[in-house]
TIMI-2910 file (N, C-alpha, C, CB; in pm, 1 decimal, decimal comma, always signed):
<rs>
+----------+----------+----------+----------+----------+----------+----------+----------+----------+----------+----------+----------+------+
!      n_x !      n_y !      n_z !     ca_x !     ca_y !     ca_z !      c_x !      c_y !      c_z !     cb_x !     cb_y !     cb_z ! resn !
+----------+----------+----------+----------+----------+----------+----------+----------+----------+----------+----------+----------+------+
! +14568,5 !  +3961,1 !  +6045,8 ! +14479,0 !  +4103,1 !  +6078,3 ! +14355,2 !  +4089,3 !  +6166,0 ! +14419,9 !  +4169,0 !  +5939,6 !  Met !
! +14321,8 !  +4144,4 !  +6266,3 ! +14216,0 !  +4122,1 !  +6329,9 ! +14135,5 !  +4244,1 !  +6269,3 ! +14236,7 !  +4110,6 !  +6484,5 !  Asn !
! +14005,2 !  +4202,5 !  +6317,0 ! +13897,3 !  +4313,4 !  +6273,0 ! +13898,5 !  +4423,0 !  +6355,0 ! +13754,3 !  +4266,0 !  +6273,4 !  Leu !
! +13908,2 !  +4568,5 !  +6296,7 ! +13924,4 !  +4684,1 !  +6377,3 ! +13801,5 !  +4712,9 !  +6470,3 ! +13951,0 !  +4800,7 !  +6287,3 !  Pro !
! +13802,0 !  +4772,9 !  +6580,4 ! +13684,3 !  +4810,5 !  +6650,2 ! +13618,3 !  +4876,6 !  +6595,5 ! +13692,1 !  +4860,5 !  +6750,3 !  Pro !
! +13472,2 !  +4919,4 !  +6633,5 ! +13366,9 !  +5004,1 !  +6514,6 ! +13392,2 !  +5153,3 !  +6576,6 ! +13159,4 !  +4950,9 !  +6517,5 !  Lys !
! +13461,7 !  +5186,9 !  +6701,6 ! +13452,1 !  +5314,7 !  +6735,4 ! +13376,0 !  +5418,5 !  +6686,3 ! +13544,9 !  +5348,9 !  +6730,4 !  Ser !
! +13416,8 !  +5494,3 !  +6589,3 ! +13330,3 !  +5621,6 !  +6522,8 ! +13236,3 !  +5591,3 !  +6433,0 ! +13410,4 !  +5719,1 !  +6448,5 !  Gln !
! +13230,1 !  +5441,8 !  +6359,8 ! +13121,0 !  +5423,9 !  +6275,6 ! +12998,7 !  +5394,6 !  +6313,4 ! +13143,4 !  +5345,4 !  +6201,4 !  Leu !
! +12900,1 !  +5409,8 !  +6222,4 ! +12760,5 !  +5391,8 !  +6262,8 ! +12748,3 !  +5235,8 !  +6251,8 ! +12649,9 !  +5477,6 !  +6166,0 !  Thr !
! +12645,2 !  +5172,3 !  +6301,0 ! +12620,1 !  +5031,4 !  +6315,3 ! +12605,2 !  +4987,6 !  +6158,0 ! +12481,1 !  +4999,3 !  +6414,4 !  Asp !
! +12526,8 !  +5071,2 !  +6093,1 ! +12513,3 !  +5036,4 !  +5949,2 ! +12611,3 !  +5022,6 !  +5864,5 ! +12447,2 !  +5112,9 !  +5892,3 !  Ala !
! +12708,2 !  +5106,4 !  +5873,9 ! +12850,9 !  +5121,2 !  +5810,7 ! +12911,0 !  +5015,3 !  +5864,0 ! +12933,9 !  +5253,4 !  +5839,2 !  Lys !
! +12931,4 !  +4981,4 !  +5976,0 ! +13011,9 !  +4846,6 !  +6026,8 ! +12941,7 !  +4725,8 !  +5992,0 ! +13032,3 !  +4839,8 !  +6186,2 !  Tyr !
! +12815,7 !  +4715,9 !  +5974,2 ! +12740,5 !  +4586,0 !  +5921,4 ! +12757,5 !  +4561,1 !  +5778,9 ! +12588,4 !  +4593,3 !  +5944,7 !  Gln !
! +12800,7 !  +4682,6 !  +5727,6 ! +12822,8 !  +4674,7 !  +5573,2 ! +12958,8 !  +4615,5 !  +5521,7 ! +12812,6 !  +4817,8 !  +5514,6 !  Lys !
! +13036,8 !  +4655,2 !  +5622,8 ! +13184,8 !  +4621,0 !  +5597,2 ! +13193,1 !  +4456,2 !  +5639,7 ! +13297,4 !  +4728,5 !  +5700,1 !  Ile !
! +13113,5 !  +4415,6 !  +5738,2 ! +13108,8 !  +4268,5 !  +5760,7 ! +13033,7 !  +4191,1 !  +5684,2 ! +13070,9 !  +4238,8 !  +5877,1 !  Leu !
! +12939,8 !  +4241,5 !  +5599,1 ! +12878,8 !  +4201,3 !  +5484,8 ! +12963,7 !  +4178,4 !  +5367,9 ! +12786,3 !  +4288,9 !  +5455,2 !  Lys !
! +13034,8 !  +4260,7 !  +5339,5 ! +13126,6 !  +4290,6 !  +5222,6 ! +13250,3 !  +4148,8 !  +5260,6 ! +13201,9 !  +4488,8 !  +5233,0 !  Leu !
! +13288,0 !  +4128,8 !  +5379,8 ! +13388,6 !  +4032,3 !  +5390,9 ! +13307,4 !  +3905,9 !  +5385,3 ! +13478,3 !  +4047,8 !  +5520,1 !  Ile !
! +13193,2 !  +3885,6 !  +5441,1 ! +13137,2 !  +3743,4 !  +5407,2 ! +13076,2 !  +3716,7 !  +5258,2 ! +13020,2 !  +3713,5 !  +5510,3 !  Asp !
! +13040,7 !  +3835,0 !  +5180,3 ! +13000,4 !  +3805,7 !  +5036,0 ! +13137,1 !  +3762,6 !  +4974,9 ! +12929,5 !  +3941,6 !  +4953,6 !  Asp !
! +13225,5 !  +3808,5 !  +4999,6 ! +13379,5 !  +3786,8 !  +4928,0 ! +13432,0 !  +3640,0 !  +5008,0 ! +13510,1 !  +3947,6 !  +4969,1 !  Leu !
! +13399,3 !  +3610,0 !  +5089,4 ! +13451,9 !  +3494,8 !  +5152,1 ! +13565,5 !  +3489,1 !  +5167,9 ! +13428,9 !  +3395,8 !  +5104,6 !  Gly !
! +13628,9 !  +3633,6 !  +5227,8 ! +13779,2 !  +3644,4 !  +5291,6 ! +13807,4 !  +3613,1 !  +5418,2 ! +13829,7 !  +3767,8 !  +5288,6 !  Met !
! +13908,4 !  +3552,9 !  +5417,3 ! +13964,9 !  +3524,8 !  +5548,9 ! +14057,7 !  +3662,6 !  +5586,3 ! +14058,6 !  +3375,5 !  +5542,9 !  Asp !
! +14033,2 !  +3702,5 !  +5698,7 ! +14130,4 !  +3824,8 !  +5732,7 ! +14270,7 !  +3793,9 !  +5757,5 ! +14085,9 !  +3897,3 !  +5856,1 !  Leu !
! +14302,3 !  +3664,3 !  +5764,0 ! +14455,1 !  +3635,1 !  +5760,7 ! +14530,2 !  +3618,7 !  +5648,6 ! +14482,5 !  +3528,9 !  +5821,2 !  Ser !
! +14432,8 !  +3676,1 !  +5543,6 ! +14486,4 !  +3695,7 !  +5393,6 ! +14548,6 !  +3849,3 !  +5398,3 ! +14348,4 !  +3679,7 !  +5265,1 !  Glu !
! +14511,5 !  +3919,8 !  +5477,1 ! +14529,7 !  +4056,7 !  +5461,3 ! +14667,4 !  +4085,3 !  +5560,4 ! +14383,9 !  +4142,1 !  +5505,5 !  Ile !
! +14775,7 !  +4159,2 !  +5526,6 ! +14872,6 !  +4213,7 !  +5605,5 ! +14871,9 !  +4345,3 !  +5618,8 ! +14984,2 !  +4181,4 !  +5568,6 !  Glu !
! +14872,5 !  +4378,0 !  +5744,2 ! +14857,7 !  +4521,2 !  +5810,9 ! +14974,1 !  +4574,5 !  +5861,0 ! +14765,3 !  +4524,1 !  +5923,4 !  Glu !
! +15034,2 !  +4712,0 !  +5816,2 ! +15127,5 !  +4777,2 !  +5853,7 ! +15080,9 !  +4901,7 !  +5906,5 ! +15213,0 !  +4785,9 !  +5761,0 !  Lys !
! +15166,7 !  +4959,8 !  +5994,2 ! +15128,4 !  +5107,5 !  +6027,4 ! +15269,5 !  +5189,1 !  +5988,8 ! +15079,3 !  +5128,5 !  +6206,8 !  Phe !
! +15265,4 !  +5277,3 !  +5923,1 ! +15374,0 !  +5342,3 !  +5860,2 ! +15360,4 !  +5493,2 !  +5900,0 ! +15372,7 !  +5317,7 !  +5702,4 !  Val !
! +15479,7 !  +5581,7 !  +5908,2 ! +15462,8 !  +5713,4 !  +5925,6 ! +15391,5 !  +5793,5 !  +5844,8 ! +15561,9 !  +5760,1 !  +5932,3 !  His !
! +15316,2 !  +5904,6 !  +5864,6 ! +15256,0 !  +5978,9 !  +5768,1 ! +15326,4 !  +6082,3 !  +5698,6 ! +15155,6 !  +6029,1 !  +5817,5 !  Gly !
! +15270,4 !  +6148,0 !  +5616,8 ! +15342,8 !  +6266,8 !  +5559,2 ! +15236,0 !  +6346,9 !  +5491,9 ! +15461,3 !  +6226,8 !  +5455,2 !  Gly !
! +15313,6 !  +6453,3 !  +5438,1 ! +15235,1 !  +6564,7 !  +5388,5 ! +15205,9 !  +6694,0 !  +5491,6 ! +15102,0 !  +6502,4 !  +5344,7 !  Gly !
! +15069,3 !  +6740,4 !  +5445,4 ! +15041,0 !  +6839,8 !  +5562,1 ! +15007,4 !  +6806,1 !  +5664,4 ! +14961,0 !  +6920,5 !  +5548,0 !  Lys !
! +14988,1 !  +6850,9 !  +5762,7 ! +14968,2 !  +6831,6 !  +5937,1 ! +15053,5 !  +6874,4 !  +6010,2 ! +14962,4 !  +6702,4 !  +5992,1 !  Gly !
! +15168,4 !  +6902,6 !  +6000,7 ! +15273,1 !  +6946,4 !  +6097,0 ! +15335,1 !  +6811,8 !  +6136,7 ! +15213,3 !  +7033,5 !  +6228,1 !  Gly !
! +15399,2 !  +6839,8 !  +6252,5 ! +15480,6 !  +6754,3 !  +6304,6 ! +15443,2 !  +6633,6 !  +6370,4 ! +15543,1 !  +6813,6 !  +6374,5 !  Gln !
! +15278,1 !  +6638,3 !  +6421,0 ! +15236,4 !  +6534,3 !  +6479,6 ! +15220,3 !  +6417,9 !  +6348,6 ! +15102,3 !  +6575,6 !  +6565,1 !  Lys !
! +15158,3 !  +6471,1 !  +6246,2 ! +15126,6 !  +6356,1 !  +6141,3 ! +15245,0 !  +6288,8 !  +6077,6 ! +15043,0 !  +6411,3 !  +6024,3 !  Ile !
! +15366,0 !  +6366,0 !  +6072,9 ! +15487,3 !  +6295,4 !  +6036,8 ! +15589,5 !  +6215,8 !  +6166,4 ! +15571,1 !  +6411,6 !  +5960,5 !  Asn !
! +15531,4 !  +6224,6 !  +6273,5 ! +15600,9 !  +6162,2 !  +6381,0 ! +15503,5 !  +6021,8 !  +6397,0 ! +15610,9 !  +6270,1 !  +6525,6 !  Lys !
! +15383,2 !  +6068,4 !  +6401,0 ! +15318,2 !  +5908,3 !  +6463,3 ! +15299,1 !  +5813,1 !  +6348,4 ! +15150,0 !  +5919,1 !  +6542,6 !  Ser !
! +15284,2 !  +5713,1 !  +6354,2 ! +15240,4 !  +5595,8 !  +6299,7 ! +15091,9 !  +5540,4 !  +6272,3 ! +15294,7 !  +5519,0 !  +6371,0 !  Thr !
! +14993,5 !  +5668,4 !  +6211,8 ! +14882,3 !  +5632,6 !  +6193,9 ! +14840,3 !  +5596,1 !  +6058,0 ! +14817,3 !  +5715,7 !  +6242,3 !  Asn !
! +14928,6 !  +5604,9 !  +5965,2 ! +14903,6 !  +5573,6 !  +5830,6 ! +14879,6 !  +5425,7 !  +5821,1 ! +15016,6 !  +5618,3 !  +5742,1 !  Thr !
! +14782,0 !  +5370,8 !  +5761,0 ! +14753,1 !  +5220,4 !  +5751,5 ! +14809,1 !  +5167,0 !  +5614,4 ! +14589,4 !  +5190,1 !  +5762,1 !  Val !
! +14852,8 !  +5068,2 !  +5632,0 ! +14868,2 !  +5015,9 !  +5480,5 ! +14853,0 !  +4846,5 !  +5482,9 ! +15035,5 !  +5064,6 !  +5413,1 !  Gln !
! +14743,2 !  +4841,0 !  +5395,3 ! +14701,3 !  +4687,7 !  +5371,9 ! +14726,8 !  +4635,9 !  +5257,2 ! +14568,5 !  +4660,2 !  +5385,2 !  Leu !
! +14757,9 !  +4488,4 !  +5265,1 ! +14789,0 !  +4423,7 !  +5167,9 ! +14732,6 !  +4294,2 !  +5142,7 ! +14901,0 !  +4420,4 !  +5171,1 !  Lys !
! +14652,8 !  +4288,8 !  +5058,4 ! +14598,4 !  +4128,4 !  +5027,0 ! +14669,1 !  +4054,1 !  +4980,8 ! +14499,8 !  +4105,0 !  +4944,5 !  His !
! +14733,0 !  +3942,9 !  +5017,8 ! +14860,1 !  +3891,2 !  +4970,8 ! +14799,1 !  +3789,0 !  +4850,4 ! +14957,0 !  +3811,2 !  +5103,3 !  Leu !
! +14694,4 !  +3727,0 !  +4843,6 ! +14668,6 !  +3635,2 !  +4739,7 ! +14668,2 !  +3732,9 !  +4576,5 ! +14507,7 !  +3554,4 !  +4783,8 !  Pro !
! +14621,5 !  +3835,5 !  +4610,9 ! +14597,6 !  +3911,4 !  +4485,7 ! +14718,1 !  +4055,4 !  +4458,7 ! +14425,8 !  +3968,4 !  +4502,6 !  Thr !
! +14762,9 !  +4068,1 !  +4589,2 ! +14906,4 !  +4150,8 !  +4587,0 ! +14823,1 !  +4293,9 !  +4596,4 ! +15026,6 !  +4127,2 !  +4420,8 !  Gly !
! +14716,6 !  +4334,6 !  +4609,1 ! +14635,0 !  +4462,5 !  +4615,0 ! +14707,9 !  +4516,8 !  +4737,2 ! +14460,0 !  +4445,2 !  +4632,4 !  Thr !
! +14726,6 !  +4662,0 !  +4706,0 ! +14796,5 !  +4748,8 !  +4815,1 ! +14727,0 !  +4860,9 !  +4837,1 ! +14933,9 !  +4790,6 !  +4784,4 !  Leu !
! +14669,5 !  +4900,6 !  +4967,3 ! +14590,8 !  +5036,4 !  +4989,1 ! +14671,7 !  +5082,5 !  +5111,1 ! +14411,7 !  +5022,3 !  +5020,7 !  Ile !
! +14685,5 !  +5231,3 !  +5105,4 ! +14765,8 !  +5285,6 !  +5171,9 ! +14648,5 !  +5407,3 !  +5209,1 ! +14910,2 !  +5313,6 !  +5095,5 !  Lys !
! +14623,6 !  +5437,2 !  +5349,2 ! +14520,4 !  +5512,9 !  +5389,4 ! +14563,4 !  +5614,6 !  +5492,5 ! +14416,9 !  +5428,9 !  +5436,7 !  Tyr !
! +14550,3 !  +5738,6 !  +5491,3 ! +14588,4 !  +5827,5 !  +5591,9 ! +14482,2 !  +5944,6 !  +5583,0 ! +14740,6 !  +5874,9 !  +5572,9 !  Gln !
! +14367,3 !  +5950,6 !  +5625,1 ! +14291,4 !  +6066,5 !  +5596,8 ! +14251,4 !  +6108,5 !  +5742,6 ! +14164,7 !  +6038,5 !  +5493,5 !  Lys !
! +14249,1 !  +6038,7 !  +5833,0 ! +14220,0 !  +6102,3 !  +6008,7 ! +14358,4 !  +6062,2 !  +6063,0 ! +14067,5 !  +6009,3 !  +6123,6 !  His !
! +14347,1 !  +6140,1 !  +6177,3 ! +14473,4 !  +6153,0 !  +6283,3 ! +14453,9 !  +6005,9 !  +6353,3 ! +14459,6 !  +6303,4 !  +6412,6 !  Arg !
! +14352,3 !  +5949,0 !  +6379,2 ! +14297,5 !  +5825,6 !  +6459,0 ! +14340,4 !  +5719,9 !  +6379,7 ! +14137,1 !  +5818,0 !  +6482,6 !  Glu !
! +14436,2 !  +5613,3 !  +6412,2 ! +14462,0 !  +5508,6 !  +6375,8 ! +14344,2 !  +5392,3 !  +6343,0 ! +14545,0 !  +5482,1 !  +6462,1 !  Arg !
! +14263,9 !  +5404,5 !  +6450,2 ! +14135,1 !  +5321,5 !  +6435,6 ! +14047,8 !  +5345,2 !  +6336,7 ! +14059,2 !  +5328,3 !  +6540,8 !  Ser !
! +14000,5 !  +5471,5 !  +6293,6 ! +13970,1 !  +5550,5 !  +6205,3 ! +14027,3 !  +5479,8 !  +6097,6 ! +14007,7 !  +5682,0 !  +6227,2 !  Met !
! +14132,2 !  +5515,4 !  +6076,5 ! +14238,3 !  +5487,7 !  +5933,2 ! +14205,7 !  +5328,3 !  +5916,4 ! +14446,5 !  +5520,4 !  +5964,7 !  Asn !
! +14210,5 !  +5246,9 !  +6005,7 ! +14214,1 !  +5107,9 !  +5992,7 ! +14082,0 !  +5057,1 !  +5918,3 ! +14231,2 !  +5044,8 !  +6133,7 !  Arg !
! +13975,5 !  +5105,2 !  +5981,9 ! +13857,0 !  +5080,0 !  +5925,4 ! +13828,1 !  +5121,9 !  +5790,6 ! +13771,7 !  +5126,5 !  +5999,3 !  Ile !
! +13833,3 !  +5213,7 !  +5762,3 ! +13836,1 !  +5297,2 !  +5650,1 ! +13934,3 !  +5243,1 !  +5514,5 ! +13885,9 !  +5435,8 !  +5708,3 !  Leu !
! +14035,0 !  +5200,1 !  +5557,1 ! +14135,8 !  +5125,3 !  +5487,4 ! +14084,4 !  +4990,1 !  +5430,4 ! +14251,1 !  +5101,6 !  +5580,3 !  Ala !
! +14017,0 !  +4924,5 !  +5555,4 ! +13978,0 !  +4809,4 !  +5512,5 ! +13831,0 !  +4786,3 !  +5388,2 ! +13957,7 !  +4747,9 !  +5648,6 !  Leu !
! +13752,2 !  +4883,7 !  +5432,6 ! +13642,3 !  +4921,5 !  +5359,5 ! +13693,5 !  +4937,4 !  +5202,7 ! +13579,9 !  +5056,6 !  +5424,1 !  Arg !
! +13809,1 !  +5027,9 !  +5214,2 ! +13835,3 !  +5061,6 !  +5049,0 ! +13881,5 !  +4946,9 !  +5007,5 ! +13943,8 !  +5181,0 !  +5004,3 !  Glu !
! +13997,8 !  +4852,3 !  +5067,5 ! +14041,3 !  +4720,6 !  +5026,1 ! +13945,3 !  +4627,1 !  +4970,6 ! +14097,7 !  +4659,0 !  +5130,0 !  Leu !
! +13842,6 !  +4625,1 !  +5047,8 ! +13696,2 !  +4551,5 !  +5006,1 ! +13626,2 !  +4570,4 !  +4906,0 ! +13603,4 !  +4567,8 !  +5082,7 !  Leu !
! +13607,2 !  +4718,5 !  +4895,5 ! +13534,2 !  +4761,4 !  +4784,0 ! +13631,9 !  +4728,6 !  +4645,1 ! +13495,9 !  +4926,0 !  +4806,3 !  Glu !
! +13739,6 !  +4771,3 !  +4670,8 ! +13832,9 !  +4725,6 !  +4550,5 ! +13850,3 !  +4584,9 !  +4499,5 ! +13961,6 !  +4760,2 !  +4581,8 !  Lys !
! +13846,7 !  +4495,3 !  +4608,4 ! +13840,2 !  +4354,3 !  +4559,3 ! +13703,3 !  +4324,5 !  +4511,1 ! +13879,4 !  +4253,0 !  +4668,9 !  Leu !
! +13600,5 !  +4374,7 !  +4547,7 ! +13467,4 !  +4318,1 !  +4495,0 ! +13437,7 !  +4374,2 !  +4362,2 ! +13346,9 !  +4349,5 !  +4590,1 !  Asn !
! +13399,2 !  +4307,5 !  +4264,7 ! +13387,9 !  +4334,2 !  +4111,4 ! +13277,1 !  +4405,1 !  +4107,1 ! +13378,8 !  +4212,3 !  +4014,0 !  Pro !
! +13202,6 !  +4410,7 !  +4196,3 ! +13032,7 !  +4488,2 !  +4182,3 ! +13039,7 !  +4620,5 !  +4093,0 ! +12961,9 !  +4549,5 !  +4356,8 !  Asp !
! +12989,8 !  +4634,0 !  +3994,8 ! +12977,3 !  +4777,1 !  +3941,1 ! +12946,0 !  +4887,4 !  +4002,7 ! +12901,2 !  +4784,5 !  +3859,3 !  Lys !
! +12843,2 !  +4870,1 !  +4119,1 ! +12827,9 !  +4977,1 !  +4185,0 ! +12916,7 !  +5022,3 !  +4280,8 ! +12728,9 !  +4970,9 !  +4230,1 !  Lys !
! +13015,2 !  +4953,6 !  +4348,2 ! +13123,6 !  +5001,5 !  +4409,1 ! +13230,3 !  +5060,5 !  +4308,5 ! +13176,5 !  +4895,3 !  +4490,7 !  Asn !
! +13254,8 !  +5014,4 !  +4192,0 ! +13323,4 !  +5076,3 !  +4074,6 ! +13288,6 !  +5233,4 !  +4057,9 ! +13279,7 !  +4996,0 !  +3941,5 !  Ala !
! +13127,7 !  +5234,9 !  +4043,2 ! +13104,7 !  +5370,1 !  +4041,8 ! +13116,6 !  +5488,7 !  +4157,1 ! +12993,2 !  +5367,4 !  +4003,9 !  Glu !
! +13096,5 !  +5408,9 !  +4267,7 ! +13132,5 !  +5497,5 !  +4380,7 ! +13296,8 !  +5540,6 !  +4380,1 ! +13092,8 !  +5416,2 !  +4521,0 !  Ile !
! +13371,1 !  +5419,2 !  +4350,3 ! +13518,3 !  +5466,9 !  +4358,5 ! +13551,4 !  +5591,0 !  +4230,8 ! +13625,5 !  +5315,8 !  +4335,1 !  Glu !
! +13483,8 !  +5573,4 !  +4112,9 ! +13498,8 !  +5647,8 !  +4022,8 ! +13456,1 !  +5802,5 !  +4074,2 ! +13426,9 !  +5588,5 !  +3911,9 !  Lys !
! +13370,5 !  +5814,9 !  +4160,3 ! +13309,8 !  +5957,9 !  +4220,3 ! +13409,7 !  +6001,7 !  +4311,4 ! +13160,7 !  +5948,4 !  +4303,9 !  Lys !
! +13429,3 !  +5911,9 !  +4411,5 ! +13549,0 !  +5956,8 !  +4496,2 ! +13683,4 !  +6006,3 !  +4436,2 ! +13584,4 !  +5847,3 !  +4577,5 !  Arg !
! +13706,7 !  +5955,0 !  +4305,1 ! +13832,8 !  +5982,7 !  +4247,3 ! +13818,8 !  +6139,5 !  +4211,2 ! +13865,0 !  +5882,4 !  +4116,4 !  Lys !
! +13708,7 !  +6138,8 !  +4124,6 ! +13650,1 !  +6291,3 !  +4055,5 ! +13658,0 !  +6402,6 !  +4195,7 ! +13443,1 !  +6273,1 !  +3985,3 !  Gln !
! +13595,3 !  +6338,6 !  +4292,6 ! +13582,0 !  +6470,1 !  +4413,3 ! +13741,6 !  +6507,1 !  +4449,5 ! +13486,4 !  +6409,7 !  +4587,4 !  Lys !
! +13807,5 !  +6395,9 !  +4465,5 ! +13942,8 !  +6401,1 !  +4483,0 ! +14014,7 !  +6504,6 !  +4394,3 ! +13994,0 !  +6270,9 !  +4461,5 !  Lys !
! +13993,7 !  +6484,3 !  +4279,9 ! +14076,2 !  +6537,7 !  +4186,3 ! +14032,2 !  +6704,6 !  +4196,5 ! +14052,6 !  +6458,8 !  +4033,7 !  Arg !
! +13880,9 !  +6734,2 !  +4179,4 ! +13844,2 !  +6863,9 !  +4199,5 ! +13880,5 !  +6934,6 !  +4315,2 ! +13724,5 !  +6870,4 !  +4191,1 !  Arg !
! +13900,6 !  +6863,5 !  +4434,6 ! +13947,2 !  +6935,6 !  +4520,1 ! +14097,0 !  +6980,1 !  +4514,0 ! +13917,3 !  +6876,2 !  +4623,0 !  Lys !
! +14177,6 !  +6876,4 !  +4464,2 ! +14308,6 !  +6912,0 !  +4443,8 ! +14315,6 !  +7031,5 !  +4356,0 ! +14383,3 !  +6801,4 !  +4389,8 !  Arg !
! +14238,9 !  +7017,9 !  +4245,7 ! +14259,7 !  +7139,9 !  +4140,8 ! +14200,0 !  +7261,4 !  +4213,5 ! +14177,8 !  +7115,8 !  +3984,8 !  Lys !
! +14102,4 !  +7282,5 !  +4277,5 ! +14046,1 !  +7378,4 !  +4376,8 ! +14175,2 !  +7463,2 !  +4486,1 ! +13932,3 !  +7276,3 !  +4474,1 !  Gln !
! +14245,3 !  +7368,3 !  +4521,2 ! +14328,8 !  +7395,1 !  +4604,9 ! +14464,2 !  +7457,8 !  +4545,1 ! +14342,9 !  +7281,3 !  +4675,4 !  Leu !
! +14485,9 !  +7411,3 !  +4449,7 ! +14605,1 !  +7469,4 !  +4352,9 ! +14580,3 !  +7615,9 !  +4284,5 ! +14626,6 !  +7361,7 !  +4224,6 !  Thr !
! +14424,3 !  +7612,6 !  +4268,8 ! +14397,0 !  +7750,4 !  +4213,9 ! +14399,3 !  +7857,2 !  +4283,3 ! +14290,4 !  +7760,5 !  +4164,0 !  Ser !
+----------+----------+----------+----------+----------+----------+----------+----------+----------+----------+----------+----------+------+
</rs>
C-alpha cells in the first residue's frame, strides 16, 4: 500500500497519521488495500462506484472497512487513520474510539425514532 495523498486533510492531521506510522514502526507493505462497492443509503452512485476502502493488516489480521465519503481518496486516509488507531494500544485512542461508537449509536437511534 502506498501512502494516500493528503487531499482534504489539514497538515496537522496528516502529520499525526505519519507520526502514528512511525510510532508503531509499521511498514505500509504489511497493509493490504482493496476497493469494494459501497452499499446502503446514497442511491445508485454509491452502489455502483468502488469507493469503499477495505484495509487489512496482515500480521494481526485486523480488518477495517470504511465508507463515509464519496471520494475514494478521503476514505483511504480516514481508513488508514482508523486502522492505525485500532492497532495503537494507547488508552487515549481507546477513549476516542469509544466516544465515536457512542456518537454513532446515538445518531442511529435518533434516525430510527
